[in-house]
ZAVOKOL-718482 format. One line per 2 residues: number of its first residue (from 1); for each residue x, y, z of N, C-alpha, C, O. Coordinates in steps of 0.001 Angstrom, whole numbers, plus 500000, padded with zeros to 6 digits. Layout:
BEGIN
NUM = X,Y,Z,X,Y,Z,X,Y,Z,X,Y,Z  ...
END
This chain:
BEGIN
1 = 501084,498950,500191,499851,499732,499803,500733,501220,499921,500180,502204,499429  502107,501408,500572,502946,502409,501185,503376,502311,499581,503279,503521,499378
3 = 503767,501794,498329,504007,501828,497355,503141,502182,496700,503770,502538,495703  502154,502362,496489,500744,502254,495779,500165,504089,496512,499183,504662,496039
5 = 500874,504598,497475,500534,505961,497623,501953,506879,497011,501925,507933,496375  503113,506106,497435,503808,506948,496383,503841,507199,495032,504015,508360,494661
7 = 503710,506358,494272,503419,506307,493154,501722,507204,492844,501515,507517,491671  501158,507386,493380,500181,508308,493214,500280,509321,493746,499428,510103,493325
9 = 501132,509885,494756,501780,511514,494896,502757,511597,493428,502643,512604,492730  503476,510762,493115,504066,510743,491539,503536,511149,490410,503947,512044,489671
11 = 502482,510377,490272,501638,510992,489284,500648,512454,489271,499957,513077,488466  501004,512531,490488,499942,514315,490693,500648,515054,489584,499777,515221,488731
13 = 501615,515507,489217,502308,516443,488287,501985,516380,487277,501803,517360,486555  501734,514553,486770,501098,514813,484896,500355,515149,485161,500098,516110,484436
15 = 499123,514904,486373,498032,515413,486132,497918,517220,486589,497125,517939,485980  498541,517613,487375,499050,519092,487189,499717,519892,485545,499598,520994,485010
17 = 500341,518761,485263,500591,519442,483813,499868,519164,482481,500104,519490,481318  498786,518356,483146,497349,518360,481793,496683,519531,482118,496261,520303,481256
19 = 496581,519683,483137,495438,521107,483371,496062,522173,483423,495340,523141,483660  497521,522462,483248,498060,523715,483131,498487,523662,481355,498966,524696,480887
21 = 498332,522670,480592,498672,522807,479532,497503,523142,478657,497504,524025,477799  496254,522151,479034,494825,522763,478684,494743,523822,479084,494163,524316,478117
23 = 494913,524975,480071,494712,526096,480357,495450,527186,479871,495513,528358,480244  496002,526561,478955,497007,528130,478205,497983,528381,479486,498330,529543,479693
25 = 498251,527781,479992,499490,528363,481134,501087,529094,480477,501544,530172,480858  501668,528264,479520,502646,528083,479044,502368,528688,477483,503042,528411,476491
27 = 501065,529685,477542,501178,530438,476142,500949,531612,476171,501060,531797,477383  500714,532545,475766,500889,534015,475734,500270,534695,474378,501102,534512,473489
29 = 499182,535379,473890,498612,535559,472554,497825,536526,473407,497239,536525,474490  498155,537566,472154,496819,538803,471286,496146,538092,470672,496424,536911,470464
31 = 495118,538681,470259,493420,538632,470033,492224,539034,469879,491739,539544,470889  491349,538973,468668,490310,539497,468952,488912,538553,468965,488721,537564,468258
33 = 488188,539002,469744,486813,538172,469923,485762,538246,468458,485294,539304,468038  485618,537413,468066,484982,537489,466946,483518,537071,466971,482761,537671,466209
35 = 483118,536292,467609,481670,535574,467892,481180,534470,469114,482060,533678,469453  480511,534409,469462,480132,533590,470569,479128,532225,469735,478316,532324,468814
37 = 479511,531222,470366,478341,530123,470158,476793,530535,470362,476632,531587,470981  475946,530041,470047,474672,529902,470201,474241,529227,471610,474307,527999,471545
39 = 473861,529672,472734,473784,529331,474268,473089,527723,474031,472317,527476,473104  473440,526922,474846,472885,525349,475142,472066,525211,475944,472391,524629,476979
41 = 470963,525595,475813,469984,525920,477444,470356,526618,477894,470854,527601,477346  470255,526357,479545,470735,527632,480157,471659,527417,481126,471382,527442,482325
43 = 472973,527163,480589,474110,526812,480889,474685,528533,481211,474657,529628,480649  475223,527880,482558,476210,529522,482602,477188,529934,482042,477567,531078,482295
45 = 478215,528749,480686,479151,529222,480347,478520,529024,478944,477565,528348,478563  479757,530201,478037,479614,529902,476256,480429,530189,476099,481239,530830,476768
47 = 480431,529561,474640,481644,529129,474076,482312,530978,473304,481704,531833,472659  482678,530961,473428,483437,532034,472710,484715,531578,471340,485475,530625,471167
49 = 484432,532715,470667,485364,532562,469239,486223,533283,469529,485740,534382,469801  487845,533261,469677,488904,534023,469362,489239,533995,467989,488844,533069,467281
51 = 490177,535248,467386,490645,534966,466191,492396,535310,466439,492724,536492,466340  493196,534547,466671,494686,534556,467311,495305,534050,466295,494896,533059,465690
53 = 496462,534752,465981,497586,534740,464478,496367,533672,463098,496398,532512,462685  495557,534745,462853,494735,534231,461941,494107,532738,462106,493828,532152,461060
55 = 493895,532167,463186,492956,530858,463290,492078,531135,464208,492372,532020,465012  490705,530412,464331,489842,530716,465069,490028,529609,466484,490048,528384,466365
57 = 490126,530185,467508,490328,528963,468564,488691,529376,469611,488018,530371,469883  488688,528460,469787,486871,528300,470550,487304,528172,472225,488160,527391,472641
59 = 486813,528761,472751,487425,528605,474475,485839,528728,475407,484914,528706,474596  485559,528795,476213,484336,528162,476723,484675,529720,478208,485639,529665,478970
61 = 483993,530479,478225,484219,531289,478856,482728,531819,480086,481635,531503,479617  482669,532396,481217,480984,532626,482039,480628,533336,480873,481265,533863,479960
63 = 479277,533188,481192,477945,534049,480468,477840,535471,481514,476845,536168,481315  478715,535887,482506,478452,537121,482923,480044,537859,482256,480203,539070,482405
65 = 480814,537272,481754,481821,537433,481382,481749,538221,479653,482444,539195,479361  480918,537653,478825,480347,537396,477833,479531,538786,477393,479631,539639,476511
67 = 478578,538478,478646,477243,539419,478217,477854,540654,478604,478679,540849,479497  477068,541869,477397,477622,543142,477538,479078,543422,476535,479560,544530,476299
69 = 479606,542074,476037,480721,542253,474751,480060,542789,473904,480682,543776,473510  478837,542647,473243,478035,542839,472099,478810,541900,470905,478870,542363,469767
71 = 479291,540814,471146,479302,539674,470161,478181,539095,469595,477145,538867,470219  478488,538695,467673,477529,538196,467488,477466,536539,467326,478458,535815,467243
73 = 476172,536130,467301,476104,534885,467625,475842,534746,466544,475079,535326,465771  476939,533400,466420,477314,532407,465148,477412,531020,465561,478108,530445,466398
75 = 476287,530542,464527,476890,528773,464852,477566,528030,464184,477599,526817,464394  478207,528594,463289,479454,527502,462711,480423,528441,462951,480180,529622,462705
77 = 482091,527907,463646,483221,528241,464200,484193,528739,462785,485408,528543,462753  483664,529199,462002,484440,529745,460952,485207,530840,460975,484568,531782,461444
79 = 486418,531159,460641,486989,532613,460507,486229,532924,459334,485797,532380,458318  486263,534615,460214,485660,535824,459282,486341,536158,458115,487366,535516,457885
81 = 485942,537169,457192,486581,537119,456022,487604,538529,456372,488782,538537,456015  487042,539563,457031,487305,540674,458017,487072,540692,459087,486086,540024,459399
83 = 487776,541402,460170,487206,541393,461309,486718,542599,461511,487617,543434,461412  485341,543216,461832,485201,544706,461984,485765,545078,463175,486103,544404,464148
85 = 485819,546388,462928,486231,547815,463814,485757,547514,465006,485013,546557,464792  485735,547796,466338,484881,547458,466960,484642,546671,467849,483765,546940,468670
87 = 485500,545265,467927,485454,544101,468517,486632,544192,469660,487689,544821,469612  486090,543339,470729,486877,543217,471773,488260,542931,471199,488523,542414,470114
89 = 489293,543477,472374,490545,542148,472230,490715,541977,473269,490251,542510,474277  491860,540702,473013,491712,539614,474233,493316,540076,474414,494106,540546,473596
91 = 493447,539765,475735,495367,539403,475967,495519,538582,477201,494896,538398,478247  496796,538098,476536,496973,536543,477401,498610,536584,477913,499353,536537,476933
93 = 499237,536649,479023,500685,536800,479344,500622,535173,479690,499715,534442,480087  501934,534970,479370,502493,533393,480074,502801,533431,481233,503405,534292,481872
95 = 502293,532281,481578,502529,531820,483144,501183,532176,483892,500830,531875,485033  500679,532743,483133,499245,533368,484280,498100,532434,483377,498272,531976,482248
97 = 496805,532300,484303,495412,531547,484159,494195,532658,483969,493076,532326,484358  494386,533969,483379,493533,534625,483324,494095,535293,481621,495172,535269,481027
99 = 492688,535861,481296,492645,536408,480292,491933,537569,480493,490939,537528,481218  492433,539065,479734,492203,540170,479709,491426,540423,478501,492023,540470,477426
101 = 489717,540652,478569,489010,541319,477477,488844,542623,477483,488279,542918,478536  489062,543613,476799,488479,544705,476817,487708,545012,476367,487528,544770,475174
103 = 486804,545753,477157,485241,545628,476696,484138,547451,476883,483635,547576,478000  484005,548014,476404,483268,549231,475937,483540,549694,477565,484022,550769,477923
105 = 483193,548823,478246,482853,549552,479337,483675,548864,480855,483256,548591,481980  485219,548763,480085,486020,548462,480984,486689,547256,480353,486434,546854,479218
107 = 488190,546330,481775,488338,545567,480912,487777,544587,481625,487199,544870,482674  487873,542948,481058,487325,541749,482108,488616,540614,482175,489438,540084,481428
109 = 488244,540627,483440,489511,539248,483920,487803,538421,483757,486635,538573,484114  488952,537219,482716,488472,535921,482407,489337,534927,482540,490320,534800,481811
111 = 488935,533899,483785,489836,532815,483922,489716,531710,482389,488793,531522,481596  490810,531278,482461,491213,530334,481329,490791,528488,481574,490831,527659,480665
113 = 490329,528134,483318,490332,527114,483819,488986,527102,483877,488270,528086,484063  488532,525628,483668,486961,525035,483655,486768,524243,484592,487666,523867,485345
115 = 485336,523816,484683,485575,522729,485538,485603,521451,484476,485349,520409,485080  485727,521346,483738,485760,520308,482501,486840,519800,482267,487014,518651,481861
117 = 487981,520920,482591,489469,520773,482730,490077,519897,483744,490800,518904,483822  489234,521011,484724,489966,519963,486307,489529,518843,486279,490027,517957,486974
119 = 487887,518507,484986,487513,516780,485345,488443,516159,484202,488348,514934,484121  489236,516706,483393,490164,515894,482692,491414,515643,483259,491994,514559,483199
121 = 491817,516628,483798,493325,516122,484366,492839,515491,485921,493706,515706,486769  491780,514851,486381,491291,513714,487258,491524,512709,486680,492159,511822,487252
123 = 490935,512507,484959,491001,511562,484239,491959,511272,484225,492267,510161,484658  492957,512203,483681,494681,511677,483450,495173,511411,484451,496148,510661,484405
125 = 494762,511851,485598,495883,510899,487199,494811,509159,487422,495190,508049,487795  493907,509487,487140,493393,507697,487547,493218,507260,486376,492142,506669,486277
127 = 494083,507311,485025,494703,506385,483683,495353,506421,484211,495598,505239,484455  496160,507138,484842,497518,506896,485224,498153,505632,485912,499078,504844,485714
129 = 496827,505943,487129,496918,505163,488219,496681,503627,487678,497318,502670,488118  495441,503512,486428,495037,501954,486303,496606,501755,485561,496925,500570,485663
131 = 497381,502347,485042,497755,501646,483671,499093,501283,485148,499835,500351,484839  499388,501891,486538,500229,501773,487083,500156,500163,487943,501099,499414,488199
133 = 498998,500020,488189,498053,499072,488649,498022,497986,487743,498242,496941,488355  497862,497831,486686,497932,496888,485723,499593,496620,485611,499873,495435,485791
135 = 500420,497247,485422,502098,496873,485421,502192,496412,486793,502525,495238,486948  501983,497046,487707,502482,496256,488826,501554,494907,489549,501973,493875,490072
137 = 500357,495324,489366,499451,493748,490039,499258,493229,488678,499534,492029,488707  498997,493503,487799,498496,492656,486463,496990,493048,486689,496308,492034,486539
139 = 496188,494188,487005,494524,494441,486485,494434,495620,487097,495172,495807,488065  493519,496665,486673,493548,498420,486866,493212,498205,488107,493753,499141,488698
141 = 492510,497392,489101,491994,497680,490532,492940,496937,491381,492846,497196,492580  493962,495947,490986,495021,495980,491998,495793,496187,492334,496680,495827,491560
143 = 496249,496751,493390,497189,497828,494034,498365,497259,494093,499311,497941,493699  498678,495671,494667,499714,494947,494861,499339,494082,494194,498205,493719,493882
145 = 501181,493403,493741,501378,492450,493397,500522,490986,494316,500670,491038,495537  499786,489913,493838,499935,488758,493993,500344,488080,494502,501213,487360,494009
147 = 499744,487904,496315,500533,486900,497162,501408,485832,496267,502581,486090,496535  501368,484905,495463,501630,484183,495458,502605,484397,493706,503378,483501,493367
149 = 502432,485459,492935,503361,486120,491805,505145,485377,492219,506059,485253,491405  505175,485036,493534,506918,484532,493087,506891,482988,493320,507862,482456,493859
151 = 505809,482252,492932,505834,480987,493064,506397,480599,491909,506208,481338,490943  507088,479555,491748,507730,479066,490526,507096,477633,490379,506797,476770,491204
153 = 507018,477705,489162,506408,476316,488811,507353,474792,488540,507989,474382,487569  507076,474224,489920,508237,473288,489519,507505,471793,489101,507534,470811,489844
155 = 506678,471837,487421,506304,470296,487510,507133,469847,486638,508018,470431,486012  506631,468244,486629,508190,467563,486026,507612,468032,484236,506493,468335,483820
157 = 509044,467899,483481,508720,468264,481823,507947,467269,481384,507854,466206,481998  507325,467519,480287,506864,466558,479395,507737,465769,478767,508855,466042,478331
159 = 507043,464613,478753,507723,463609,477897,507204,463348,476532,506240,462599,476692  507407,463659,474932,507061,463335,474566,506245,461758,474670,506560,460852,475442
161 = 505132,461740,473669,504087,460533,473918,503977,459939,472452,503685,460475,471383  504315,458639,472788,504366,457634,470888,503478,457033,471215,503190,456480,472276
163 = 502659,457193,469612,502063,457191,469459,501927,455435,469275,503042,454921,469177  501308,454901,469241,501396,453192,468879,501009,453360,467447,500290,454258,467007
165 = 501559,452406,466779,501412,452506,464981,500229,451395,465156,500045,450669,466133  499713,451438,464324,497927,450748,463751,498479,450339,462746,498995,451102,461929
167 = 498463,448874,462616,499316,447878,461920,497668,447525,461205,497722,446335,460895  496927,447820,461009,495534,447357,460874,495716,448155,459293,495724,447488,458258
169 = 495862,449715,459294,495714,450320,458189,497052,450608,457277,497981,451133,457890  497181,450431,456403,498277,450831,455139,498604,452318,455508,497870,453084,456133
171 = 499729,452550,455050,500582,453422,455301,499811,454538,454538,499096,454165,453608  499858,455507,454749,499425,456954,453673,500168,457174,452234,501367,457324,451996
173 = 499111,457142,451412,500076,457345,449985,500805,458412,450148,500878,459040,451205  501477,458722,448957,502017,459991,448675,501108,460790,448061,500194,460390,447340
175 = 501392,462101,448385,500536,463271,447800,500739,463189,446295,501751,462761,445740  500010,463500,445906,499923,463659,444042,499947,465201,443857,499398,465942,444671
177 = 500667,465705,442649,500611,466742,442360,501874,467759,442997,502293,468781,442453  502204,467350,443909,503310,468154,444701,504624,468430,444041,505508,469211,444392
179 = 504574,467692,443097,506082,468244,441654,507353,468607,442898,507502,469047,444038  508021,468110,441826,509473,468498,442397,509889,469692,442404,509506,470648,441728
181 = 511078,469593,443566,511014,471022,443874,512631,471704,443267,512879,472903,443387
END
């Protein structure tokens, strides 16, 4: 059990790395808010589309951060031919977990982390633990090797069995059509 706990703690940085990469912790960018996707029911999050380096990136923001930005609702995620003037700009510094969106009423600070991203990191950690358990114990739910794993097999070597020759039948005929080689 001690080895399992040690490995579980050693795998936490893997889950943390998945979380930080997913939250764009190591990236810095400047871009423009292009549009927002239609709301899915009464969710408290909206999918916004950012134009960064001539590529459309989709991010999930809270509905409070999106409201008041006067973004058009666009069902498709295609990049616009030309970005109209007056669209809010976004800025993210490297090694931060927030995006600054400039709005007509002032700048808004929006976190880059989501509940889904936290779930992804937790799923990566549990998957890594399952792989560790399969390597050590032989099954995803077994945290320690089985007790009889060190037992060696001490069976006698098998002696080839000789088949009694059937004297009532003639020997088989040679196969035809095999030809010479």
